[in-house]
N, C-alpha and C positions, 0 to 999 in steps of 0.2 A: 384786459388791463389788469393789473391786480392794485389792492389799495393796501394802504400798513394798516390796522387797526389802530384807532382812538385807543390811546392810553393818557388815565387820567392823570394828574400832576399831584394829586394828593390822592390818599384811600389806597385801595389795591390796586395794586400794578398789573396784577398775574389776568391772564387769560382763562378761560373754561379748557380750551386745551392742554394748558400748563397744568392742570389741574387733576387732568385727566389722566397724564402721562405719569404725576408722579402724586398719587394721592396724600401721600405721607411725607411728601418731604418739607412740609411746616413741622416737623419732629425736632425737637431738643437732645436729639440723640445723645451729644454727652451728658446730659443733666439727666437721663432717668433713671440708671441707677442709684444716683445720688439722691434724687428726688425720696426714690422709693427708702432709702436707709432712712430718712430726715422723719418720712411717715412713720416707718414702723418703731423708731425709737423714740416718741413724744410720749413725753408720760403728763402723769396730774403729778406734781410735786409738792410735797407737805412741806417739807425742812428745806429753810434758807441761810445762807452767810450772809451776816452783814456789808457784804463789800458793797462800794456803791457801786450803780450800770453806769458804765460812761454815755456822753447824750447821745453820741454818734449811734450807739447800738440801742439806745432808748427810738431815736428815732427810726432807726428801720424796722425795729417792731412795728410801732405807730404808723409808720408808710407803709407796710405790710398789708396790715388792717383796712388802712383807706382806700386799697388797693382793690380790695375786696368785691365782689360781684353784688352789686344791691337792684332792686326790683324799678325798673322804670328808672334806671342810673338816679334813684333820688337820695344817695348818699344818707342814706337816715341819723347813720354813726353818729354819736360826739364822745372823744373819749377822755374821761374826767382823772390827769396824772395827782396822784397822792402822795405826799410825802411824809405830811405832817404827821409825829408822832400819837399826838393828840387826837387826833380824825384816827387814824389807825385803831389806837386801844379802844375808841369806841364804837366802831363798827365790829371790832374783834368781839367784844360784849355783847351786843347785838347777834353774832352768829351763834357765842355760848350758849345765850339764852334759846335762840331757838333750837341747838340741839338736844339741850335736855328738855324743850317742849317735847321735842321728834320721839325721842327714848321714851318719854312716858307712853308712848303708844304701839308701843313695839314689842314683841314677845321677850322674856328675861334676855336670852341671849341674841336677839336681833340689837337688844338695846346696848351691849355690853359693845357689839363690834362697832355699833355708832359712837358708842363714848369714847373707845379707843382709837377711834378715829383722830389724829393732829388737825387742828386749827390754828394754830399757831403761826401757822404762814404769812396772815393777818397782818402779826403784829414782827415778825423776825424779816419779812422781805424790804428791802428796802425802798419799792417803789409797790403802788397798787394803782390799779388802771380800771375804773368803773367804764363799762361801755353803757352810753345810754341810749336810747331810739329815742327821736323826736316823731312820735306819732302825729303832731301836730295840724299838720296838713291832710286835708279830707283823702281819703281812702280812694276814691274816684277821680282824684285829681293826677294818680301818679297809676302810669303805664303799669298792668301788671296787677294793681291790688284792688280795683273794682269786684275784681274776681276771688282773690286771696287775702283778703285785706289785711292777715297776717304775714306777707310778704316781709314785710320792711322788719320784722323780728327777727327772720329768718334772714334778713339781708347783714345782720347784724353779726348773727352766729357765725357766719362764713367767713365776716372780718376777724371774727374772734380765733376762727381756724387759722386762717392767715398768720396771725399774728403768733400763734403757738406753735406753728411751725418754724416761722423765724426766728422766734427766742431759742426754739432748740436746734437749730444750724448755729447759732452762736455761743450754743453752749450753757444760754440760760436755761431755769426752770419756770412753769409758770403753771399756777395754781388755778383752778375754778373753783368757787367758794359760791351755792346759792340758798346756802340756809341764811337765809334774811326774811325777816318781812319786809316786801318791796316797797311800801308806804314807808317806814322805818327809814329807810338806808336812801330814800329819795329827799326826803323830810333834814336828813343828816350832810347831803351834799348839796341842798336848794336848789334842787330840781321844781322849776316850774310844769304848772299841770298840764298834763297829754304827753311827758317827757317820762319814759319809764327804765329802769337798769333791766338789766342782763345778769345782775348779781356783780361779783370784786375777781377780778385777777392780780395774784399774787405775782411779782416780776423780781428775779432775783438771782444768784449763784448760786445751786443748788447745793445744800447737806447733804443729798443723797443721788447715789447714781442708780435708780431701781433698775433691773434686767427684763423686768416686766411689770405689768400697768398693778399698780399699788392693790387695788380690790382684788383682783384676781389675787394675789399672794396673800390677801388676806383672807380669801374664802369665800369673799360675796358672792361672785359670780364667776363664771368662764367665758370665755370670749367662743360664740357660737361657729359652729364650721359655716363656710361662705354659701354651701349649696343650701344651708338651713334659711338665709335671709335675702336668697335671690329667687324671683319667680320672672316667669316669662309670660308677658301678654296679658295675664289678668291676674289676680288676688285666686290663688290654688284651691282656697277653701271653698269656694264654689266652682259648678261646672263653666266653662265656656260656652257661649249661647252657640249653635251650629249656625253655619254661616255657608250657603252651596254659592257664594260668590268671591272672585279674588279681586281684591283693590289692584291697577299695576304696580308693580316691582318698584325698589329704589332707582334700579339702574335705567327703569324706562322713563320714570319722573324725572332724574338727575337729566339724562341724556335729552329728553325734550329741551328742557333748557339749556344745555349745553348748545345743540344747534342755533341757536337765537346769540348765541355771544360772538361770534363772529361778523353781525350783519355791520356793514356802514352806519352805525347809530349808537348813538351809550346804552346803557343796559338797562333795558324795562322801559325804553322810553313809551311803549303804547300802555302802560299802567296796568290797568284791570283786563283788558284785553291780553296782555300778555302771560297773565297767569292761568286767563283761558285757552289759550292756544297752547300752552303748556299740557293740561289737560287734555284736551283735545290730541295733542302728538303722542302723549303719553301711553295715548289709547289705539295710536296708531292710526287712527282715523283722519280722514278730509273734510274738512269746512266743506267744499263744491260740493250743493248739491244734498239729498236729502229727502224727508218729507216731513209734511205737515200732517201729524193727526189730530183731529176733531171729533170730538165723541160729543153726542147730544143725546138729555134726557127731559122729560118732564118730572115738576115735582109736586108731592100734595101741599107743601107748606104756603103755596102761592095762596091756598085758601083762608090764611092769618094773614091779609092784607101787609105783604111784607115786599111787596113789588110794582113796580107805577106800569108795567105793561100788563096785557093779555098774555095770557099764559099760550095762545095761539102763535104767538110769535117766533117761541123755540119753532115749530114746523117751518116759519116761513122762512126763517133763515135757514134751515138744515136744508134745503128744497132750491134755495139761493147758491147755496155751497156746491150742491148736485150740477146747479147749472154754472157752476165756476164765477160766479158775480156776487157771492158776499164777501164781504171784508177780508173774510180769513182766505177764502180764496184768491182775491187777487193779490192781496199780500203774500202767498206762498209765490204766486205764479210772477209775483214780480222776483223773491227771493232767490228763484230756480229752483222752487222745493216743488217734488210733487205732493198732492192731496190726498187725502184718508180720511171717508166721513164713515164713522162708526155708529147707528144706532142703538144707542144703549137706554132707551124706555120712549119715545117719543109716541105723545099719545097714550100713553100712559101716567096718570100719577096715582103712584102708588104712595105709602106713608107718609102722615103729616108731620112726621118728630115727633110733635108735641102729644100726642094720643097713641100712635105706633110708628114702629119701624119702617125704615125706608125702604127696606130689601127683606125678601125672607131669605133663608138660608140659599136655598137652591137657584135663584134667580142672581144671588151675590157670588153667587162660585162660579155660575157662567159665565157672568159680565170677565171677572177677575182673570178667569183662562182664558177668556177670548183676548184680551187685553194683551196678556202674556203673551200669546203665540203669535201678536200680530207685532207686538216688541220686537220678540226675537228674531222676528223675517225681515223686518224692517232696518235694523242695527247697521249689517255689513253694507248698506246702501248709503249712507251719508249720516248727516247728522239726523235726528228724532226730536224734531218740535211738537210741542203740544197744545193745544188750545181745547174749546169747549162751548157748549151753546146748550143754557139751561135758564127759562126765565125763573128768576127767585135762587140762584143757584149759588148767590153772596153770600144769604143766610146760610144755607147749606155747608159752605165753605165756612164760614166762622162759626158753625157749631161742631165741625172736626179740628179746625185750627184751638178752639178751647178745648175738647177732650183731649185733645194729643199733645199743647203745651202744658197744661193744668192752668190754664187763663179764665179770669171771668169773662162774661158775656160783653161786660163794659168795654175791655181790655181787646174785642178783636173785633165787633161789629162796625161795617163802617157803611157807606151811604147807597153803595152796591152804582149801578147804573144813572138811577137819577131820583132819589128818596129824598125825602124833605126830613125835617126833625121830627115829626110826629109819627114816621113812618121808621126812622131809624130807633123809636123808642119801642114798636111795637117788633121789629126786628129782635131788640134786643131780651124783651119780654120771652121771644119765641125758645132764644138761644137756651136762657135760664131755665125756660119748662121743658125744652129737650133733657139737658142734662139733669136736671133735677129727675125726671122718668127713669131715664138712664142711670142712675147712682153717681152722675159725676158731678155734681154742684155744692156732694157734700162740704162744708169748709175742710173737715179734717183730711180731705182728697187734694186741697190746695196747696203745695210746697211755699214758701216765703221767699219772696225774689224782690229784686231792688228795684229803682226805677226805669234801669235798664232792660235791654230787650230780651236778656238772658234769666233762665228760671235758674236759682243755685237753690242747693242742700248742702247742708251740714252733715257729719256726722249723727247718725241715727234716724234722719228725717225719711218719714216714708216717701216713696216717689210712687204710689200707685195713682196718683194722678195723671202722669206721664205713663199710657201702656206702651210697654216695649215689648214683651212675649207677643209672640204667635198670634196667638188665640184672641188675646186683648184688642192685637191693634185690628184682626178682623172684625171683632163686633163692635167696633166703635167704627169703623167705615160700615159694616152693613146695616146697625140700628138706625147711627145719624147721617150716611152720606145719601148715595144716589146711584144710579145708572151711568154716569160719566164719571163720576169718582171713581166705582170699579174698575171700568176699563180703562182709563188712565195710569192708574196706581198698578196693572197687571203689564200695561203698555212700557211702565219705566223698568220692572222687575225682569219684562222679558229681553230689553234694550240692552240692561246691565248686565244681566247675563249671557249675551252673545258681544258683549265688549263694545257697544255702541256709546254715544254719545245724547244726552237728553239735554234740550234745550227747555224749557220752563216759562210758561207767559205769567199770571196772572196768580191772582191768591188761590184761587180752584185749583188749577194745574201743579201748584205748588205745594198745597197741605195731601195730595196724591203723592206727592214727593217724598214727602215727612215721612207719609204711612209707610210708602216702599223701603226707606230707611230703616224704620223702627222694626223692619221686616227681615231685614238682609242689610246692616248697615256697610257692606261694603259698596253699596248702592249710592252711595255718596258721592265716591271717587268720580261718579259716571254723570253727575250734572253740572248743568250751567244756568245761573239765571239771567234768564235773558232781559227781565225787567222787573221796576220794584213799580206797583201800582200804586192808587192813592188809598184803598182799601187799609182800614188801619192794622187788621192782621197782618197782612203781607210779609212788612219789616220785620215781624215777630218771626213769621215761617222760615222767611231766611235769612234770620241771624242763629234761629238754629240747628240750620244746617252747614252756616257758617260760608255761605253765598255771598259775594258781592254783584249788583248786578251791571250788565253792558249797559242798559240804556236804565234811566230815570227820568220819562217824561211826562209822568203823571196820564199814562192812557189808561184808557176804562174800555176801550171796547172789545175785549173778551174775544173769543173766536181764534185764539193764538195769534191776533196780529202784533203782539209784542214781540211775541217768540220769533215770527218770521223776519220782522224789519232785525232783531238781532243777530240771527242768523247770517242775513246779507252783508252786516257789519265785520261778523266773528270772518266768514267767506274772504271780505276784503281783506281784512287784518291779516290771513294766513296767504293772501296773495305778496303781501308788501313782503311777508317771512321769505318766501320762496324767488322773487324776484327783485329785491333790493342788493347791493353789490357784495360781495363778501372780502372780508378783508384778510392777511396774513398777519401773522406775529413781528 
């Protein structure tokens, strides 16, 4: 039996099959050459005729500006249309003052060039348009501005470009004058606090028809060749980091999404699971079956009173895992996963972090290599889920999260399995001391960040607090981690190298994934967040990885329980994709 594809009565009616068959069908073919001519013919006009601009033409220019792209669809622009001669004269005087002040600070030749530039357009053009940006809404409240708070100004600049091209198509001239003290111009126009201008646009019929940009003709500069302003992949003055892994190609990513488009359901009906399945299928993997890898190790940090449990519990859980009766073992079995227990140092309590490193270099390298080989071997057999056992390792995980994210101890330390407030205070103090010992607690190493989960840095801000080079990340893992962290970081790297999918559990497994991504950025394409635990730092790490969790149930069992449960959900979701009826166009 065949089923017709559900076609929405609003929005995009096309199917993935249609878009794949003709990816260029959206082209406005007849408009390409005319648009290119308009773009090439845009000029900054300085001389104007006094003839009035018809209202319908002015409306066309303003409409084009209002159709500009805006961050979070915030539409921050406001267009002040000025025609009164007195206002234009006052603005012209302001611009003249600024021109003279700027010329005084230039060399003699440059000053003459500036003074030769005509600014009479403010007086001559029949219409002045001041594009103002209303910045009174908090940046965090607009999609896209929390991370780039000046994106509202960029939106207004994009609106100006729309206006400029539309004016040129109508035969109008437009000149953009920014020789103003912003506060002076704002006062002239009565702008309220929080609203800023982007200068003055002179609009009218041009009294010049320049064949090329005026500043080029005047000898200020020449347009650079395209090859000097286009870079590929990254800024070319610095060498690109060497990566040995490759993320899925665009064809694989889009193909996975396309295969879900003809299901008898609405697009993206599975929410986060659709994103996860797209990732799994882009890598060519099946969500049925796989392996839960549980790495176990003891930690010297328990000597500082950071856990409510005796260190012997680590060995007990490891034995129960081998017997198939631990929480992790049963969860793996219920999800159809094989089980692999890796001894990363059970019964060997190494460095306590406060006074000594977690691992020596030889031990760290051996455990990392062991994990890498294991991940590489397991990836072809299905999902690779991660789990860990180690009394006291939430403190260790918090140390790693703080070091890798450039966060303070208070921001990442949580309650672990059963800590009270006094124990949380001790854990916090241990993390602070460990960071100081390793030189990662110097305030100058901590970049400024907002109240949100992501750490932001501006131009010139040191990012030394977020180790990204291979040696720096390895040093953090060795000095502040432990046996299971070295093993699981290796598992992530090995599985990603073999094209596998890695399903994370709680904070400990997620910081291993973060370390792996810092070492090999393409590993990020191989990660799935199985769950978000209640550990304070876990959400921060997942946000840094750009991952949404499959489950958010406040699971605190460790041992990969959350990852195994998520694998079962993912496998069920993939069965939906496989068995649900397909539609035809």
